[in-house]
C-alpha positions in Angstrom: 7.9 11.4 -2.2 10.5 9.4 -1.1 8.7 6.5 -2.1 9.2 7.8 -5.6 12.7 8.4 -5.7 13.9 5.3 -3.8 13.3 2.3 -6.5 15.6 -0.5 -7.2 17.8 0.6 -10.7 17.2 -0.9 -13.8 19.3 -4.0 -14.5 20.2 -3.3 -18.2 21.7 0.2 -18.8 19.6 2.7 -20.4 16.4 0.1 -20.0 13.3 1.7 -17.9 11.3 -0.3 -15.4 8.3 1.3 -14.5 7.9 0.6 -10.3 4.3 0.1 -8.8 3.6 3.3 -6.3 2.2 2.2 -2.8 -0.5 4.4 -1.6 -0.7 2.4 1.7 -3.3 0.4 1.4 -5.7 2.1 -1.0 -5.8 0.6 -4.5 -4.7 2.8 -7.5 -7.8 2.8 -10.2 -6.8 1.2 -13.7 -7.9 2.7 -16.9 -10.3 -0.1 -18.0 -14.1 -0.8 -18.9 -16.0 0.6 -16.2 -19.8 0.8 -15.4 -21.0 4.2 -15.0 -22.5 3.6 -11.9 -19.2 1.9 -10.7 -17.2 5.2 -11.4 -19.9 7.4 -9.8 -19.2 4.9 -6.8 -15.5 5.6 -7.2 -15.7 9.0 -7.1 -18.5 9.0 -4.0 -21.0 10.7 -6.0 -24.5 9.8 -7.3 -24.8 8.2 -10.6 -26.9 11.2 -11.5 -24.1 13.9 -10.2 -21.9 12.1 -12.1 -23.2 12.2 -15.3 -23.8 16.1 -14.5 -20.2 16.0 -13.9 -19.7 14.1 -17.5 -21.7 17.1 -19.3 -18.8 19.7 -18.8 -17.0 17.5 -21.5 -19.6 15.6 -23.1 -18.3 16.9 -26.7 -15.0 15.3 -26.2 -17.0 11.9 -25.0 -19.1 11.8 -28.2 -16.1 12.1 -29.9 -14.8 8.8 -28.6 -18.3 7.1 -29.2 -20.3 7.7 -26.1 -23.9 8.1 -25.8 -26.3 9.9 -23.1 -27.8 6.0 -22.6 -24.2 4.6 -22.7 -23.8 2.4 -19.1 -20.3 1.0 -20.2 -17.4 3.5 -20.3 -14.5 2.1 -22.4 -10.9 2.6 -21.3 -10.6 5.6 -24.1 -13.4 7.3 -22.0 -12.1 6.8 -18.7 -8.9 8.1 -19.6 -10.7 11.0 -20.4 -12.4 11.7 -17.6 -9.7 10.3 -14.9 -7.6 13.6 -17.1 -10.4 15.5 -16.6 -11.8 14.9 -13.1 -8.6 13.7 -11.7 -8.4 9.8 -10.4 -10.8 9.1 -8.0 
């Protein structure tokens, strides 16, 4: 928690600056286009298990353009997945 509190102040008054969060050698997952199998690997489960996890909020994914046969998951879908399952 100390990492979040000890950051340099913004140069201009009132300006906000985003500071990267370091996770001691771990890379923070970005919201970008991923292959479904790539996300399954990030969550350390099989693609079949990952697909069953998506069933919990499948209607919301359908609204974003997802199909059961989709192999690519676009940033809007990935953002929803990270919101529902947490970041890997």
